[in-house]
C-alpha positions in Angstrom: 4.3 -13.6 -4.2 2.2 -10.6 -5.1 4.3 -7.8 -6.7 3.2 -4.3 -7.3 5.3 -2.3 -9.8 5.2 1.1 -11.5 3.2 4.3 -11.0 -0.3 5.0 -12.3 -2.4 8.2 -12.0 -6.1 7.7 -12.2 -9.0 10.1 -11.9 -11.6 10.0 -9.2 -15.2 10.2 -10.6 -18.0 12.3 -9.1 -19.2 9.3 -7.0 -15.8 8.9 -5.4 -14.8 5.8 -7.4 -11.3 5.2 -8.8 -10.0 2.4 -11.0 -7.3 0.3 -9.4 -4.6 -0.4 -12.0 -5.3 -3.6 -13.9 -1.8 -4.9 -13.2 -2.5 -4.5 -9.5 -5.8 -6.2 -9.8 -4.2 -9.1 -11.7 -1.6 -9.4 -8.9 -4.4 -9.7 -6.3 -6.5 -12.1 -8.4 -5.3 -15.2 -6.6 -6.4 -13.9 -3.2 -9.8 -14.8 -1.8 -10.9 -11.2 -1.2 -11.5 -9.4 -4.5 -10.4 -5.9 -3.5 -7.8 -4.1 -1.6 -7.1 -3.3 2.1 -6.2 0.3 2.9 -5.2 2.3 5.9 -3.6 5.7 6.7 0.2 5.7 6.4 1.7 6.7 9.7 4.9 7.8 7.9 3.6 9.7 4.9 0.7 11.8 3.7 -0.5 8.8 1.8 -2.7 5.7 2.0 -1.1 2.2 2.5 -2.7 -0.5 0.4 -2.2 -4.2 0.0 -4.0 -7.5 -0.4 -5.5 -9.6 2.4 -2.6 -12.0 2.4 -0.2 -9.2 3.3 -2.6 -8.1 6.1 -2.5 -11.6 7.4 1.3 -11.6 7.4 1.2 -8.2 9.2 -1.1 -9.7 11.8 1.1 -12.6 12.4 4.1 -10.3 12.8 2.3 -8.1 15.3 1.4 -11.3 17.2 5.1 -11.9 17.7 5.2 -8.9 20.0 4.4 -9.2 23.6 0.6 -9.3 24.1 -0.7 -6.2 25.8 2.6 -4.4 25.3 2.4 -0.8 24.3 4.1 -1.6 20.9 1.6 -4.3 20.1 -1.3 -2.1 21.2 -0.1 0.9 19.2 0.6 -1.0 16.1 -2.8 -2.8 16.1 -4.5 0.5 16.7 -2.6 2.2 13.9 -2.9 -0.5 11.3 -5.8 -2.9 11.9 -8.4 -0.7 13.5 -7.8 1.9 10.8 -7.9 -0.6 7.9 -10.8 -0.8 5.5 -11.6 -3.5 3.0 -12.5 -2.0 -0.4 -14.1 -4.5 -2.8 -13.7 -4.1 -6.5 -16.9 -3.2 -8.4 -17.6 -4.8 -11.8 -15.2 -2.4 -13.5 -12.3 -2.8 -11.1 -13.0 0.4 -9.2 -13.1 1.1 -5.4 -14.5 4.0 -3.4 -11.8 5.6 -1.3 -13.2 6.6 2.1 -13.3 10.3 2.7 -11.2 10.0 5.9 -8.4 8.4 3.9 -8.7 10.9 1.1 -8.5 13.8 3.5 -5.4 12.2 5.2 -3.6 11.9 1.8 -5.0 15.2 0.6 -6.4 13.5 -2.5 -9.1 15.3 -4.4 -9.7 14.6 -8.1 -6.9 12.1 -9.0 -4.6 9.7 -7.2 -1.3 8.1 -7.9 -1.0 4.3 -7.3 2.6 3.7 -6.4 4.0 0.2 -6.6 6.2 -0.7 -3.6 7.0 -4.4 -4.2 4.8 -6.4 -1.8 2.5 -3.4 -1.2 1.5 -0.2 -2.8 0.5 3.3 -1.7 -2.0 5.8 -2.9 -0.8 9.5 -3.0 -1.8 12.9 -4.3 0.2 12.9 -7.5 2.0 16.2 -6.8 2.9 15.1 -3.2 4.4 11.9 -4.5 6.4 13.6 -7.2 8.1 15.7 -4.5 8.6 12.7 -2.2 10.1 10.6 -5.1 12.5 13.3 -6.0 13.7 13.6 -2.4 14.0 9.8 -2.1 16.1 9.8 -5.3 18.3 12.5 -4.0 18.9 10.6 -0.7 19.8 7.4 -2.7 22.3 9.4 -4.7 23.8 11.3 -1.8 24.1 8.2 0.4 25.2 6.0 -2.5 22.7 3.4 -1.3 23.0 -0.2 -2.6 21.0 -3.4 -2.3 22.4 -6.8 -1.7 20.2 -9.3 -3.5 18.9 -12.2 -1.4 19.8 -15.6 -2.8 17.0 -17.3 -4.6 14.9 -19.6 -2.4 16.3 -22.7 -4.2 19.9 -21.6 -3.7 19.3 -20.6 -0.1 18.2 -24.2 0.8 21.5 -25.7 -0.6 
């Protein structure tokens, strides 16, 4: 399973290119498309990003909804019609589309935020505020996580 961890802040050059963290590129290396897929977050002032395998899983999940239903139509319009495939150049950089940079209010640098199976791209200051608010909610609500059993154990 592809796993994205940590936070990296990288500069955007004058041509609009930004280096995708090497650990993220390594996680994506086994996938056929050598790049990332990005789309506007509908929850945050950020860009959602993942590999092609995750997009295929999203597509299969949306296919489970009733065909021509408003939910199915809205999700496909929000996710897939807005998605863009960004190939890596020879140095592991991508060019973030202006429409996505405007959405996330990204200018000269961007924060790559690992979120497990996916990652997000934020303006660094915006993410710092968001992260502090999330930490506060976790503490206030005393959130916990129940670990799933490992796949081998689940089959027993």
